[in-house]
N, CA, C and O of each residue as an XYZ file, in Angstrom:
448
protein
N     -35.826     58.704    156.047
C     -35.672     58.716    157.492
C     -35.001     57.417    157.933
O     -35.567     56.339    157.754
N     -33.847     57.505    158.483
C     -33.104     56.330    158.926
C     -33.651     55.834    160.259
O     -34.072     56.620    161.106
N     -33.636     54.530    160.424
C     -34.086     53.903    161.660
C     -32.872     53.395    162.416
O     -31.948     52.848    161.816
N     -32.870     53.572    163.713
C     -31.793     53.029    164.534
C     -32.032     51.530    164.661
O     -32.880     51.087    165.436
N     -31.269     50.752    163.883
C     -31.480     49.310    163.823
C     -31.281     48.647    165.175
O     -31.996     47.702    165.506
N     -30.322     49.123    165.965
C     -30.088     48.521    167.277
C     -31.316     48.613    168.165
O     -31.670     47.638    168.828
N     -31.973     49.763    168.190
C     -33.155     49.894    169.037
C     -34.344     49.170    168.424
O     -35.222     48.695    169.144
N     -34.379     49.084    167.105
C     -35.494     48.434    166.432
C     -35.554     46.944    166.761
O     -36.639     46.408    166.982
N     -34.413     46.272    166.797
C     -34.418     44.837    167.074
C     -34.139     44.526    168.534
O     -34.096     43.354    168.908
N     -33.951     45.529    169.361
C     -33.764     45.302    170.781
C     -32.404     44.718    171.116
O     -32.303     43.869    172.002
N     -31.361     45.151    170.432
C     -30.026     44.644    170.726
C     -29.707     44.950    172.178
O     -30.003     46.042    172.663
N     -29.119     44.014    172.858
C     -28.879     44.106    174.291
C     -29.691     43.006    174.945
O     -29.136     42.002    175.389
N     -31.000     43.186    175.008
C     -31.878     42.136    175.519
C     -32.236     41.147    174.418
O     -32.600     40.007    174.705
N     -32.140     41.563    173.184
C     -32.420     40.767    171.988
C     -33.751     40.048    172.102
O     -33.813     38.851    172.385
N     -34.805     40.799    171.876
C     -36.160     40.315    172.074
C     -36.587     39.229    171.096
O     -37.591     38.562    171.345
N     -35.861     39.021    169.985
C     -36.284     38.049    168.979
C     -35.532     36.725    169.067
O     -35.652     35.899    168.162
N     -34.788     36.506    170.093
C     -34.037     35.266    170.208
C     -33.159     35.294    171.424
O     -33.592     35.688    172.506
N     -31.925     34.876    171.252
C     -31.002     34.831    172.370
C     -29.602     35.104    171.855
O     -29.342     35.044    170.654
N     -28.728     35.397    172.761
C     -27.310     35.508    172.435
C     -26.528     35.001    173.635
O     -26.986     35.065    174.776
N     -25.366     34.509    173.354
C     -24.517     33.974    174.408
C     -23.394     34.951    174.700
O     -22.955     35.665    173.798
N     -22.920     35.000    175.932
C     -21.756     35.842    176.231
C     -20.542     35.314    175.466
O     -20.388     34.106    175.290
N     -19.694     36.220    175.020
C     -18.549     35.822    174.195
C     -17.227     35.933    174.931
O     -16.173     35.729    174.329
N     -17.255     36.248    176.209
C     -16.007     36.473    176.940
C     -15.216     35.198    177.204
O     -14.037     35.277    177.549
N     -15.829     34.027    177.051
C     -15.116     32.782    177.310
C     -14.539     32.143    176.048
O     -13.887     31.102    176.132
N     -14.763     32.737    174.899
C     -14.236     32.184    173.656
C     -12.717     32.307    173.635
O     -12.159     33.283    174.137
N     -12.051     31.308    173.050
C     -10.588     31.353    172.983
C     -10.108     32.209    171.817
O      -8.954     32.637    171.792
N     -10.993     32.461    170.847
C     -10.648     33.344    169.733
C     -11.903     34.028    169.227
O     -12.961     33.409    169.112
N     -11.776     35.306    168.927
C     -12.852     36.070    168.295
C     -12.191     36.972    167.269
O     -11.340     37.791    167.614
N     -12.582     36.822    165.994
C     -12.002     37.668    164.950
C     -12.409     39.116    165.183
O     -13.343     39.397    165.934
N     -11.712     40.016    164.544
C     -12.162     41.406    164.602
C     -13.440     41.513    163.781
O     -13.732     40.640    162.963
N     -14.185     42.559    163.993
C     -15.419     42.762    163.246
C     -15.101     43.020    161.781
O     -14.044     43.550    161.440
N     -16.030     42.639    160.932
C     -15.898     42.890    159.508
C     -15.510     41.641    158.745
O     -15.182     40.607    159.326
N     -15.556     41.763    157.429
C     -15.225     40.643    156.563
C     -14.414     41.164    155.393
O     -14.899     41.954    154.583
N     -13.181     40.713    155.317
C     -12.305     41.090    154.214
C     -11.354     39.933    153.943
O     -11.393     38.915    154.634
N     -10.502     40.091    152.941
C      -9.598     39.019    152.532
C      -8.667     38.598    153.665
O      -8.370     37.411    153.803
N      -8.206     39.534    154.468
C      -7.294     39.186    155.557
C      -7.978     38.314    156.605
O      -7.391     37.343    157.082
N      -9.204     38.651    156.962
C      -9.939     37.844    157.938
C     -10.187     36.447    157.385
O     -10.001     35.457    158.094
N     -10.605     36.357    156.123
C     -10.848     35.052    155.510
C      -9.572     34.218    155.514
O      -9.609     33.034    155.849
N      -8.449     34.819    155.148
C      -7.168     34.106    155.140
C      -6.750     33.684    156.545
O      -6.252     32.574    156.738
N      -6.949     34.556    157.522
C      -6.594     34.230    158.907
C      -7.419     33.053    159.433
O      -6.885     32.152    160.081
N      -8.710     33.067    159.153
C      -9.578     31.980    159.607
C      -9.186     30.672    158.923
O      -9.128     29.623    159.565
N      -8.921     30.738    157.637
C      -8.513     29.550    156.898
C      -7.216     28.973    157.460
O      -7.084     27.757    157.599
N      -6.264     29.839    157.780
C      -4.998     29.384    158.363
C      -5.232     28.774    159.743
O      -4.646     27.744    160.073
N      -6.085     29.404    160.546
C      -6.374     28.893    161.880
C      -6.995     27.504    161.807
O      -6.732     26.650    162.653
N      -7.825     27.286    160.782
C      -8.474     25.989    160.614
C      -7.585     24.996    159.872
O      -7.988     23.861    159.617
N      -6.376     25.430    159.527
C      -5.401     24.603    158.816
C      -5.978     24.037    157.522
O      -5.783     22.864    157.204
N      -6.690     24.886    156.779
C      -7.279     24.469    155.517
C      -6.228     24.479    154.411
O      -5.265     25.243    154.475
N      -6.409     23.638    153.402
C      -5.485     23.666    152.265
C      -5.642     24.963    151.474
O      -6.661     25.646    151.573
N      -4.626     25.287    150.698
C      -4.625     26.539    149.945
C      -5.808     26.646    148.985
O      -6.355     27.732    148.796
N      -6.208     25.515    148.372
C      -7.333     25.576    147.439
C      -8.615     26.022    148.141
O      -9.435     26.722    147.548
N      -8.792     25.619    149.409
C      -9.985     26.017    150.160
C      -9.930     27.502    150.500
O     -10.934     28.206    150.390
N      -8.758     27.977    150.911
C      -8.600     29.404    151.196
C      -8.910     30.218    149.941
O      -9.609     31.229    150.012
N      -8.396     29.783    148.800
C      -8.648     30.506    147.553
C     -10.126     30.451    147.173
O     -10.676     31.439    146.685
N     -10.768     29.313    147.390
C     -12.199     29.174    147.133
C     -12.983     30.178    147.968
O     -13.902     30.828    147.470
N     -12.616     30.300    149.237
C     -13.296     31.245    150.130
C     -13.048     32.695    149.705
O     -13.955     33.525    149.761
N     -11.831     32.991    149.284
C     -11.519     34.354    148.823
C     -12.284     34.679    147.542
O     -12.759     35.802    147.372
N     -12.407     33.703    146.641
C     -13.196     33.912    145.420
C     -14.663     34.150    145.766
O     -15.316     35.009    145.174
N     -15.177     33.386    146.729
C     -16.565     33.569    147.165
C     -16.763     34.951    147.778
O     -17.803     35.578    147.579
N     -15.772     35.425    148.521
C     -15.850     36.768    149.109
C     -15.911     37.828    148.012
O     -16.681     38.783    148.114
N     -15.103     37.664    146.965
C     -15.142     38.604    145.839
C     -16.517     38.616    145.186
O     -17.032     39.679    144.838
N     -17.111     37.444    145.020
C     -18.455     37.362    144.436
C     -19.456     38.060    145.352
O     -20.304     38.819    144.882
N     -19.361     37.809    146.653
C     -20.250     38.441    147.626
C     -20.175     39.962    147.521
O     -21.202     40.641    147.502
N     -18.949     40.493    147.452
C     -18.778     41.949    147.380
C     -19.244     42.532    146.046
O     -19.589     43.711    145.977
N     -19.259     41.725    144.993
C     -19.646     42.235    143.677
C     -21.159     42.250    143.473
O     -21.652     42.903    142.554
N     -21.885     41.551    144.306
C     -23.338     41.452    144.146
C     -24.048     42.615    144.830
O     -23.631     43.074    145.894
N     -25.127     43.087    144.203
C     -25.918     44.131    144.869
C     -26.752     43.519    146.000
O     -27.029     42.319    146.008
N     -27.132     44.348    146.927
C     -27.988     43.906    148.027
C     -29.354     43.527    147.441
O     -29.896     44.284    146.635
N     -29.920     42.389    147.819
C     -31.233     41.995    147.294
C     -32.291     43.047    147.624
O     -32.269     43.651    148.696
N     -33.197     43.250    146.707
C     -34.270     44.223    146.919
C     -35.590     43.550    147.258
O     -36.552     44.225    147.625
N     -35.648     42.240    147.142
C     -36.857     41.508    147.497
C     -36.778     41.132    148.977
O     -35.696     41.127    149.563
N     -37.899     40.826    149.562
C     -37.923     40.461    150.981
C     -37.772     41.681    151.861
O     -38.154     42.787    151.479
N     -37.216     41.478    153.032
C     -37.033     42.562    153.994
C     -35.960     43.543    153.559
O     -35.116     43.230    152.719
N     -36.001     44.725    154.137
C     -35.021     45.763    153.836
C     -33.711     45.445    154.555
O     -33.654     45.431    155.784
N     -32.670     45.194    153.780
C     -31.356     44.895    154.343
C     -30.414     46.084    154.255
O     -29.229     45.968    154.568
N     -30.936     47.222    153.831
C     -30.107     48.394    153.612
C     -29.380     48.896    154.844
O     -28.324     49.517    154.727
N     -29.925     48.637    156.018
C     -29.288     49.121    157.244
C     -28.345     48.092    157.870
O     -27.696     48.376    158.876
N     -28.269     46.906    157.281
C     -27.388     45.869    157.800
C     -25.937     46.251    157.524
O     -25.546     46.452    156.374
N     -25.153     46.347    158.579
C     -23.742     46.726    158.456
C     -22.886     45.467    158.548
O     -22.614     44.969    159.640
N     -22.468     44.960    157.398
C     -21.677     43.734    157.355
C     -20.316     43.891    158.021
O     -19.673     42.896    158.355
N     -19.876     45.115    158.215
C     -18.584     45.345    158.864
C     -18.716     45.481    160.386
O     -17.735     45.769    161.071
N     -19.925     45.274    160.909
C     -20.150     45.349    162.351
C     -20.552     43.981    162.911
O     -21.302     43.892    163.883
N     -20.041     42.922    162.282
C     -20.366     41.553    162.672
C     -19.069     40.796    162.930
O     -18.095     40.949    162.194
N     -19.064     39.980    163.981
C     -17.958     39.048    164.200
C     -18.288     37.795    163.396
O     -19.286     37.130    163.674
N     -17.472     37.465    162.414
C     -17.779     36.346    161.538
C     -17.220     35.016    162.018
O     -17.607     33.965    161.508
N     -16.332     35.044    162.975
C     -15.764     33.778    163.444
C     -15.387     33.885    164.904
O     -14.692     34.811    165.322
N     -15.864     32.911    165.679
C     -15.488     32.779    167.081
C     -15.214     31.308    167.345
O     -15.873     30.430    166.789
N     -14.249     31.058    168.188
C     -13.898     29.680    168.523
C     -14.068     29.515    170.029
O     -13.468     30.239    170.824
N     -14.903     28.540    170.402
C     -15.217     28.341    171.816
C     -14.140     27.567    172.560
O     -13.989     27.731    173.770
N     -13.389     26.728    171.856
C     -12.345     25.943    172.515
C     -11.189     25.723    171.549
O     -11.297     26.013    170.358
N     -10.098     25.215    172.069
C      -8.894     25.018    171.262
C      -9.019     23.867    170.270
O      -8.337     23.856    169.246
N      -9.882     22.903    170.565
C      -9.983     21.746    169.681
C     -11.442     21.358    169.497
O     -12.312     21.747    170.275
N     -11.686     20.579    168.446
C     -13.021     20.062    168.209
C     -13.226     18.838    169.085
O     -12.420     17.908    169.067
N     -14.293     18.845    169.838
C     -14.556     17.742    170.754
C     -15.133     16.556    169.991
O     -15.848     16.729    169.003
N     -14.817     15.357    170.456
C     -15.307     14.121    169.834
C     -16.543     13.577    170.548
O     -17.375     12.911    169.932
N     -16.664     13.860    171.848
C     -17.791     13.367    172.634
C     -18.653     14.540    173.095
O     -18.141     15.592    173.478
N     -19.965     14.341    173.050
C     -20.915     15.386    173.434
C     -20.658     15.872    174.857
O     -20.817     17.059    175.140
N     -20.270     14.985    175.743
C     -20.027     15.350    177.135
C     -18.848     16.308    177.281
O     -18.763     17.040    178.267
N     -17.942     16.307    176.309
C     -16.768     17.178    176.365
C     -17.020     18.571    175.793
O     -16.200     19.473    175.967
N     -18.153     18.746    175.111
C     -18.504     20.050    174.546
C     -18.831     20.991    175.703
O     -19.541     20.596    176.627
N     -18.327     22.235    175.675
C     -18.621     23.175    176.765
C     -20.128     23.334    177.003
O     -20.925     23.316    176.064
N     -20.493     23.485    178.256
C     -21.895     23.558    178.666
C     -22.669     24.644    177.921
O     -23.801     24.405    177.500
N     -22.084     25.831    177.749
C     -22.813     26.910    177.074
C     -23.082     26.574    175.612
O     -24.102     26.993    175.066
N     -22.191     25.828    174.969
C     -22.410     25.418    173.576
C     -23.532     24.379    173.519
O     -24.381     24.434    172.630
N     -23.540     23.442    174.455
C     -24.618     22.445    174.492
C     -25.975     23.115    174.703
O     -26.966     22.717    174.091
N     -26.022     24.129    175.568
C     -27.280     24.851    175.789
C     -27.746     25.544    174.509
O     -28.939     25.568    174.210
N     -26.799     26.105    173.758
C     -27.154     26.755    172.497
C     -27.760     25.739    171.531
O     -28.786     26.013    170.908
N     -27.140     24.578    171.402
C     -27.690     23.529    170.544
C     -29.090     23.137    171.005
O     -29.980     22.946    170.177
N     -29.295     23.014    172.305
C     -30.617     22.666    172.830
C     -31.649     23.730    172.468
O     -32.762     23.400    172.060
N     -31.287     25.003    172.615
C     -32.220     26.089    172.287
C     -32.577     26.090    170.806
O     -33.686     26.462    170.424
N     -31.618     25.667    169.973
C     -31.861     25.620    168.530
C     -32.574     24.339    168.108
O     -32.984     24.205    166.955
N     -32.721     23.403    169.034
C     -33.390     22.149    168.725
C     -32.525     21.182    167.937
O     -33.031     20.344    167.190
N     -31.215     21.305    168.109
C     -30.283     20.444    167.359
C     -29.855     19.293    168.243
O     -29.072     18.444    167.816
C-alpha cells in the first residue's frame, strides 16, 4: 500500500520545519539530478574542470548505490522531484549586513 508522501509530511504548511519562498531567487535549477545539471552548476560556479569531473564521478557513484535499507523508509523519496541548486543573489556577499534578509532569517532559524 503506497502512502502519499506529500500528505504524510504536510507539504505546503510543512509541519516539521519551515520553507522559504523561492520566487526571489536569481537562479533555480530544474528539478532532478543528472550530469547536465551537475555540469551547469559547476559552470555557473566557475569551478575548474577537475572539480566538475569529481562531482560527475560522485554522481555516478550515487546512482550506482542501492537505497539504504536501514533507518527510515526512503523508498518513496523521489530524487527527481527536488531542486538541487538555487542561488539567492548574483554574488557572494562579504558582509553579513549585505546578505538578503530572508537568508539571514533562515540562518537564524537554523541557529547558525
